[in-house]
N, C-alpha and C positions, 0 to 999 in steps of 0.2 A: 561663291556663282556658280552653279547649275548647271551640268551636264545635259546635254539634252542629244537626242539618241534619234536620228533617221533612218527609217527601214522602208526599204521598196524603191530606195535612190533607183528613176529610171538610168541603163549603162550610158548613156550617151552625156545624160547630167556630169557623172563619174567621169567621165569619157575629161570633158568642159572642165572641171575640175583642178584633174589633174593637172591638165596643161596646162593651165593659169599660175598653180600652185610652181612649175617646173618652170614656165619663163621668166615667173616672177622672183624663184627664188628662193620662197616661202613655204610653209609647213601648212600641209591641209588645213590643221585645225585652222589654223588665220589664214588663210586666202578663203574657207566659208566664213567667217567672221567679217574677211573684208568686203566679199560681193554683200553679205546681207548688212553691212554698215550704208552699200553705197545703195543699197535695193532701197531698205528702209530707213536708212538713215536716222542717227538718233535725232532726237526733237526735243526742245524750249520751247515750252508753251504751246503753241500751235503752229509756230513756224519751227520746218524742218533746216538742221544745223547739218551742212554738207563736210564730209570727210573727206580730204582728196589722196592720200598713197598712191598716185601713179608715178611720184616724180622719186617715191625711193629708195630705188635701185640704182639711184646713181648717187647717193648721201656715200661720199668715201669713197666713189672711184675711180679720182682722180686721183694721178699719181703728185710731186711737187711739183716736178719741171711743169706737166699740162700746168698744174694750179699758178704757176710764176710765168707761162704764157699767158694765161687768161688773163692775168693781175696788170701783163707790159701791154696787152692790149685794151683793158677798160683804160688803164690810166692813159693811154692815145689819147680815145676816143675823147676823154672828160678834157683834155690839155685846150685852153682856152684861147685863138689866134687871136690878137692883137689889132692883127692887121682889117679884122673881116669885122673892129668895132668900132674905125675910126670914120 
């Protein structure tokens, strides 16, 4: 993959990229790629394929207790009440 050098990047854009990287916990390089993907997006033929990474920071962030609590709540929501179907 080729490296690209950006010259004369406006300071306000640099600051926004740095803030985005800090908020998302990603490197500056990955943040710039992510922003470019979001803006230009990979294309398949003439149709643009969307790449969503807005929930990446949540992956693997729950503790075992939080996961178990979520699973219990979900199981309760999926329970069928037979009295409602009489």
